[in-house]
Steps between C-alpha positions, in 0.01 A plus 500: 500500500677170581531416123681827418739456797582147380563631148734772631692248705524260204615787272761605761616144533540466118690831491736392781567168333565679168732748672689222671533317169647809333743557784608136520532482120711815497724375775541162331584669169754721671666211682502289186648792303777555755586128503476420129572826320702672778837390358435639155515857387169648575283571196570852392863490605685750284655392177856598424389808307249604761762474774755702295236763411382531856849543639594736215203718594558475877875554491533707178748245358716597204478296179829338594370406843181364344706269279713387798187441708340292223817286482498459880130395500556256215808350668329470838190337354721257304683403816173455692365282218821294503472458878144367469562276196613198706187521712284535193656192348450307826143610522433382140670164577281455812188595291590235237563238775158571649332474160668164439367369831153613406524333162601174671165487683280588201317268266570511128170680452596765757848575364394712194269705729788551745733604220247748361443639850875541556541663159242766603683551833828539319355750251347704785836500678672628184245781467537591866878508476480715179275747675690501835861392461644373834847640460 
């Protein structure tokens, strides 16, 4: 009797700890996503064609209006990209400064490993940007 009660309590405790871990992990992921990815277009943001097609369907746009809308979307996105370009350049400069500072503290044996690691990071960044453009 006492043994089965102890097992139930232990199982309940494991379940509660697991549930708290899931909740805390989900909250942490949400907060991290808001902070890190919140300034980018969310994955699944409509492409130019998806936006034009959706508005064409919703508003019954004429072919002339569709062309004008496409030009407006292209122009707006180009202006947004131009507005962010200085910040992107500054971010890259800061990234390179940080890497230079790290290189300064590494031994000659560690440098190639660091360069290989940073190459992998840069390649992942390129893949991410290709999948989810920011602007």
